[in-house]
C-alpha positions as CSV (number, residue, x, y, z in Angstrom):
1,M,26.1,29.3,-106.6
2,D,22.6,30.4,-108.0
3,I,22.7,30.1,-111.4
4,T,21.3,33.7,-112.0
5,A,23.5,35.4,-109.8
6,M,26.5,33.3,-111.5
7,I,25.2,34.7,-115.2
8,A,24.9,38.3,-113.8
9,L,28.8,37.9,-112.5
10,V,30.1,36.2,-116.1
11,I,28.1,39.0,-117.9
12,A,29.8,41.9,-115.8
13,L,33.2,39.9,-116.1
14,A,32.8,39.7,-119.7
15,L,32.1,43.4,-119.9
16,F,35.3,44.2,-118.1
17,F,37.2,42.2,-120.7
18,D,35.5,44.0,-123.3
19,F,36.7,47.3,-121.6
20,T,40.4,45.9,-121.4
21,N,40.5,44.9,-125.0
22,G,39.4,48.7,-125.7
23,F,42.5,50.2,-124.1
24,H,44.5,47.2,-124.9
25,D,43.8,47.9,-128.5
26,T,43.4,51.4,-129.0
27,A,46.9,51.5,-130.4
28,N,45.4,49.6,-133.4
29,A,43.7,52.4,-134.9
30,M,45.8,55.5,-133.3
31,A,49.2,54.6,-132.7
32,T,50.5,55.9,-136.2
33,P,48.6,58.9,-136.6
34,I,49.4,60.0,-133.2
35,A,53.3,59.3,-133.9
36,T,52.9,61.3,-137.2
37,G,51.4,64.4,-135.3
38,A,48.2,64.0,-137.6
39,I,45.8,63.9,-134.8
40,K,46.3,65.0,-131.2
41,P,46.7,61.9,-128.9
42,R,43.4,62.8,-126.8
43,T,41.4,63.4,-129.4
44,A,42.8,60.2,-131.6
45,V,41.5,58.0,-128.6
46,A,37.8,59.6,-128.3
47,L,37.4,59.4,-132.3
48,A,38.7,56.1,-131.9
49,A,35.7,55.4,-128.9
50,V,33.1,56.7,-130.8
51,L,34.0,54.8,-134.0
52,N,34.4,51.3,-132.1
53,L,31.1,52.0,-130.8
54,V,29.5,52.4,-134.0
55,G,31.5,49.8,-135.6
56,A,30.0,47.2,-133.0
57,F,26.5,47.6,-134.7
58,L,27.8,46.5,-138.0
59,S,28.0,43.3,-137.9
60,T,27.5,40.0,-136.0
61,E,29.2,37.3,-137.8
62,V,32.4,37.0,-135.5
63,A,30.3,36.6,-132.1
64,K,28.4,33.9,-134.0
65,T,31.9,32.2,-134.1
66,I,32.7,32.8,-130.7
67,S,29.4,31.7,-129.5
68,S,29.1,28.3,-131.5
69,G,32.2,27.9,-133.4
70,I,35.0,27.8,-130.3
71,I,33.5,25.7,-127.9
72,R,30.8,22.9,-128.7
73,E,27.4,24.1,-127.1
74,G,23.9,22.8,-126.7
75,A,22.7,19.2,-128.1
76,P,24.3,17.4,-129.6
77,G,27.3,19.2,-128.3
78,V,28.8,19.7,-125.1
79,H,26.8,21.6,-122.6
80,I,29.5,24.3,-121.1
81,T,28.3,26.1,-118.0
82,P,28.5,29.9,-117.2
83,A,31.1,28.9,-114.3
84,I,33.4,27.5,-116.9
85,I,32.9,30.6,-119.0
86,F,33.9,32.6,-116.0
87,A,37.0,30.8,-115.8
88,G,37.9,31.4,-118.9
89,L,37.3,35.3,-118.6
90,I,39.8,35.4,-116.0
91,G,42.4,34.1,-117.9
92,A,42.0,36.3,-120.6
93,I,41.7,39.2,-118.0
94,V,44.7,38.3,-116.4
95,W,46.9,38.2,-119.3
96,N,45.4,40.9,-121.0
97,M,46.3,43.1,-117.8
98,F,49.9,41.8,-117.8
99,T,50.9,42.4,-121.3
100,W,49.1,46.0,-120.8
101,L,51.6,46.7,-118.3
102,R,54.4,45.3,-119.9
103,G,53.3,47.3,-123.1
104,L,52.9,44.4,-125.3
105,P,50.5,44.7,-128.3
106,S,49.5,41.1,-127.6
107,S,46.4,39.7,-128.8
108,S,43.3,40.3,-127.0
109,S,41.0,37.9,-128.9
110,H,43.7,35.0,-128.7
111,A,43.5,35.6,-124.8
112,L,40.1,35.3,-125.0
113,F,40.1,31.9,-126.9
114,G,43.2,30.6,-124.7
115,G,41.2,31.3,-121.4
116,L,38.0,29.4,-122.8
117,I,39.9,26.8,-124.3
118,G,41.6,26.0,-121.4
119,A,38.6,26.3,-119.2
120,A,36.9,24.2,-121.2
121,I,39.3,21.3,-121.4
122,V,39.8,20.9,-117.6
123,G,36.2,21.8,-116.8
124,I,34.5,19.4,-119.3
125,G,37.3,17.6,-121.6
126,V,38.8,17.5,-125.0
127,T,35.9,17.0,-126.6
128,S,34.3,20.3,-125.8
129,V,36.7,22.0,-128.1
130,N,35.8,22.5,-131.7
131,F,39.5,22.5,-132.7
132,P,38.6,22.2,-137.2
133,S,36.8,25.8,-136.3
134,I,39.9,26.9,-134.4
135,V,42.2,26.1,-137.0
136,S,40.4,27.4,-140.0
137,K,38.7,30.6,-138.1
138,V,41.8,31.4,-135.7
139,I,45.2,29.8,-136.1
140,I,45.2,30.1,-139.8
141,P,44.1,34.0,-140.0
142,A,46.3,34.5,-137.2
143,I,49.2,33.3,-139.5
144,A,48.2,34.8,-142.8
145,A,46.6,38.3,-141.7
146,P,49.9,40.1,-140.3
147,I,51.8,38.6,-143.5
148,I,49.2,39.7,-145.5
149,A,48.6,43.4,-144.2
150,G,52.3,43.6,-143.9
151,L,52.9,42.8,-147.8
152,S,50.2,45.3,-148.5
153,A,51.5,47.9,-146.8
154,W,54.8,47.5,-148.0
155,V,53.7,47.4,-151.6
156,C,51.3,50.9,-150.8
157,T,54.2,52.8,-148.9
158,R,56.6,52.1,-152.2
159,I,53.9,53.3,-154.4
160,A,53.1,56.6,-151.9
161,Y,57.0,57.6,-152.2
162,L,57.2,56.5,-155.9
163,V,54.5,58.8,-156.9
164,T,55.0,61.6,-154.7
165,A,58.9,61.8,-155.3
166,R,60.1,65.6,-156.1
167,R,63.1,66.8,-157.4
168,D,64.8,70.2,-158.0
169,P,64.1,71.7,-161.5
170,A,67.2,73.3,-161.4
171,S,69.5,70.7,-160.1
172,G,67.4,67.6,-160.2
173,E,68.7,67.2,-156.7
174,K,66.1,65.0,-154.8
175,L,64.3,67.0,-151.8
176,H,63.3,66.4,-148.5
177,Q,60.4,63.9,-148.9
178,G,57.9,65.3,-146.6
179,R,54.3,64.3,-147.5
180,A,51.8,66.5,-145.6
181,G,48.6,65.6,-147.5
182,F,49.1,61.9,-146.2
183,R,48.5,63.4,-142.8
184,I,45.2,64.2,-143.9
185,G,44.5,61.0,-145.2
186,Q,45.7,59.3,-141.8
187,I,42.3,61.1,-140.2
188,F,40.0,58.9,-142.5
189,T,42.2,55.8,-142.5
190,S,42.7,55.4,-138.8
191,S,38.9,56.2,-138.5
192,L,38.3,53.2,-140.9
193,V,40.6,50.8,-138.7
194,A,38.8,52.3,-135.6
195,L,35.4,51.0,-137.1
196,S,36.6,48.0,-138.4
197,H,37.9,47.0,-135.1
198,G,34.5,47.5,-133.6
199,T,33.0,45.1,-135.9
200,N,35.5,42.5,-134.9
201,D,36.7,42.8,-131.3
202,A,33.6,44.3,-129.8
203,Q,31.9,40.8,-131.4
204,K,33.9,38.4,-129.4
205,T,32.4,39.7,-126.0
206,M,28.8,39.3,-127.8
207,G,30.0,36.0,-128.5
208,V,30.8,35.4,-125.1
209,I,27.7,36.6,-123.3
210,T,25.8,34.9,-126.0
211,L,27.3,31.7,-125.1
212,V,26.7,32.1,-121.3
213,L,22.8,32.8,-122.2
214,I,22.8,29.8,-124.3
215,A,24.8,27.6,-121.6
216,A,22.2,28.7,-119.0
217,G,19.1,27.9,-121.4
218,A,18.0,31.3,-121.7
219,Q,18.9,31.5,-125.7
220,A,18.4,29.1,-128.4
221,P,22.2,27.5,-129.7
222,G,23.4,29.1,-132.9
223,S,21.0,32.5,-132.5
224,S,22.5,35.9,-132.8
225,P,23.3,38.1,-130.1
226,Q,20.5,40.2,-128.4
227,W,19.9,43.9,-128.8
228,W,20.7,44.6,-125.3
229,V,24.3,42.5,-125.5
230,I,25.0,44.4,-128.7
231,L,24.6,48.0,-127.0
232,A,26.2,46.8,-123.8
233,C,29.4,45.5,-125.3
234,A,29.5,48.3,-127.8
235,T,29.5,50.9,-125.0
236,A,32.2,48.8,-122.8
237,I,34.7,48.9,-125.6
238,G,34.2,52.2,-126.5
239,L,34.8,53.3,-122.9
240,G,37.8,51.5,-122.9
241,T,39.2,52.8,-126.0
242,Y,38.7,56.3,-124.7
243,A,40.5,55.2,-121.4
244,G,43.8,55.3,-123.6
245,G,45.9,52.4,-123.6
246,W,49.1,55.1,-123.8
247,R,52.0,51.9,-123.3
248,I,50.8,50.1,-126.2
249,I,50.2,53.1,-128.6
250,R,53.9,54.1,-127.5
251,T,55.1,50.7,-128.7
252,V,53.1,50.6,-131.7
253,G,53.6,54.3,-132.7
254,T,57.3,54.6,-132.3
255,G,59.0,51.4,-130.9
256,L,58.7,49.4,-133.9
257,T,59.9,52.1,-136.3
258,E,59.8,55.8,-137.0
259,V,56.6,55.9,-138.7
260,R,55.9,59.0,-141.3
261,P,52.6,60.3,-142.8
262,A,53.0,57.9,-145.8
263,Q,53.7,55.1,-144.1
264,G,51.1,55.6,-141.4
265,F,48.5,55.8,-144.2
266,S,49.7,53.0,-145.9
267,S,49.6,50.6,-142.8
268,E,46.2,51.9,-141.6
269,S,44.8,51.1,-145.0
270,S,46.2,47.8,-145.4
271,T,44.9,47.4,-141.7
272,A,41.2,48.5,-142.2
273,A,41.2,46.4,-145.4
274,A,42.5,43.0,-143.5
275,I,40.2,43.4,-140.5
276,L,36.9,44.3,-142.5
277,A,37.6,41.2,-145.2
278,S,38.1,39.1,-141.7
279,S,34.9,40.5,-140.0
280,H,32.6,40.0,-143.2
281,L,34.2,36.2,-143.1
282,G,33.1,35.8,-139.6
283,F,37.2,35.2,-138.8
284,A,37.7,36.1,-135.2
285,L,40.9,38.1,-136.1
286,S,43.5,39.3,-133.9
287,T,43.6,43.2,-135.0
288,T,46.7,43.7,-133.2
289,Q,48.8,41.2,-135.3
290,V,47.3,42.7,-138.5
291,T,48.5,46.3,-137.2
292,S,51.9,45.0,-135.9
293,G,52.3,43.5,-139.1
294,S,51.1,46.7,-141.2
295,V,53.8,48.8,-139.3
296,I,56.7,46.7,-140.1
297,G,55.6,46.1,-143.6
298,S,55.3,50.3,-143.9
299,G,58.6,50.7,-142.7
300,L,60.3,47.9,-144.9
301,G,58.7,49.7,-147.6
302,R,60.2,53.2,-146.8
303,R,64.2,53.6,-148.0
304,G,66.5,54.3,-145.0
305,T,63.7,53.3,-142.3
306,S,65.5,50.7,-139.9
307,I,63.0,48.2,-137.7
308,R,63.8,47.4,-134.4
309,W,63.7,44.0,-134.7
310,G,64.5,43.4,-131.0
311,T,60.8,45.2,-129.9
312,A,59.3,43.3,-132.9
313,G,60.8,40.2,-131.6
314,R,59.3,40.7,-128.0
315,I,55.8,41.3,-129.8
316,A,56.2,38.0,-131.8
317,L,57.1,36.3,-128.4
318,G,53.7,37.9,-126.8
319,W,51.9,36.5,-129.8
320,V,53.1,32.9,-129.5
321,L,52.6,32.9,-125.9
322,T,49.3,34.5,-125.6
323,L,47.2,31.7,-126.4
324,P,48.6,29.0,-124.2
325,A,49.2,31.3,-121.4
326,A,45.6,32.5,-120.8
327,A,44.9,29.0,-121.6
328,L,47.0,27.9,-118.6
329,V,45.7,30.7,-116.2
330,G,41.9,29.6,-117.4
331,A,42.7,25.8,-116.8
332,I,43.8,26.7,-113.3
333,A,40.9,28.9,-112.8
334,A,38.4,26.2,-114.2
335,L,40.3,23.3,-111.9
336,V,39.6,25.7,-108.6
337,V,36.0,26.7,-110.0
338,G,34.9,22.9,-110.1
339,T,35.1,22.7,-106.5
340,G,31.9,24.7,-106.3
341,P,30.8,28.1,-105.1
342,L,33.6,28.7,-102.7
343,G,36.1,28.0,-105.6
344,V,34.5,30.8,-107.8
345,I,34.8,33.0,-104.6
346,I,38.6,32.4,-104.5
347,I,39.2,32.7,-108.0
348,A,37.0,36.0,-108.3
349,V,39.1,37.3,-104.9
350,V,42.2,36.2,-106.5
351,G,41.8,37.6,-109.8
352,A,40.4,40.7,-108.5
353,A,43.6,41.2,-106.4
354,S,46.0,40.3,-109.3
355,I,44.1,43.0,-111.7
356,V,44.5,45.8,-108.6
357,W,48.2,45.0,-107.9
358,M,49.1,45.4,-111.7
359,F,47.1,48.6,-111.9
360,A,48.9,49.9,-108.8
361,I,52.2,48.9,-110.6
362,S,51.2,50.7,-113.4
363,R,50.7,53.9,-111.8
364,R,54.1,54.0,-110.2
365,Q,55.4,53.7,-113.8
366,R,53.1,55.7,-115.5
367,V,53.0,56.3,-119.2
368,G,50.6,59.2,-120.4
369,H,49.4,60.9,-123.8
370,N,52.5,63.1,-123.7
371,D,54.9,60.2,-123.5
372,V,53.8,58.8,-126.9
373,V,54.2,61.5,-129.5
374,E,57.8,61.4,-131.4
375,V,57.3,63.4,-134.4
376,E,60.2,64.4,-136.3
377,E,59.6,66.4,-139.8
378,A,56.6,64.0,-140.1
379,G,54.5,65.9,-141.9
380,E,56.1,69.0,-143.8
381,A,55.3,69.9,-147.1
382,V,57.9,69.5,-150.0
383,S,59.2,73.1,-150.6
384,F,61.7,74.6,-153.2
385,P,64.3,77.1,-152.6
386,P,63.7,80.8,-153.3
387,R,65.1,81.5,-156.8
388,K,67.1,84.5,-157.2
389,R,66.0,87.2,-159.5
390,T,68.5,88.9,-161.9
391,R,68.7,92.9,-162.4
392,K,66.6,92.3,-165.6
393,G,63.7,90.6,-163.8
394,G,64.6,87.3,-165.0
395,I,65.2,84.1,-162.8
396,S,68.6,82.9,-162.2
């Protein structure tokens, strides 16, 4: 296959992955404010789409990690080919679509890493993978970030409920702890999560496209993404975010725990802080894992809240399986692609058929924006019962 056609095919596939990343990870920013009724579902995804697009222009550190940190490229490294990257993207997209169909908030990032690693190992060899970089910038953050974000959300939730606790002045009885003000705060914290998501996740596709251009000799090794790559990736993830991803929003917003405004505010603040710090350091973080960890931490921080550990276990299983499963699909794709142009066509057709099939199934089991809101006294303001007046005009 002509190298120019192959590059165009890979870039188109990378942008489609970016689109799936957008609707797959909308829940990271907007699941909790939708669950508490802070923002209407359609408004939430529109706001997240705009902020994801803006965030994509704020940093390129993560893109550099993808383009020159995961797979060795250029002299004296291994010369990866566009065909290998194509196979890796197939692995990432197929796994992304499968977990979306199941409503599992798995990591799009780890799906991408797994697909590329599996394809590179089969297509080139084990030496093509930069394992020290994977450990330091992928594995360690994947373990540490959700724990840190969860602990932070737990502390913030406890503090939020402590400082806003109210009692009836007459009886001293503890009143209903509705924190309406946190609903307003959630608009800002969820917006910050969406912005930070753009600074991290959109960068990954930028890195892949940059890696393709480097592999084709159209760009120098170690260089930053070009302006049109940034623009294209920002647009793709923004459009994907606007598409929704309601299945995963339902799982994160109402499937893990009953979220109240103070919890949502705390979890979103913790999520945004972790993602922004990771983006600054160039860590290719799983924003999905951070969000899930924050939601669980906030649930543990509110007394009387139960965590649905069965759902949490399914999510954790998805985390564990994502990288090796995407790597397996990427490896099989690379094996077929390695046979030549016919292999590329076969994988393209099989991959497209798989995506269409999963989408068709999703239409039969449709989940829309009306299925993701379960607000139960989520944002009521603290109110005191009226005081009775005596005949003399006093208050009893």
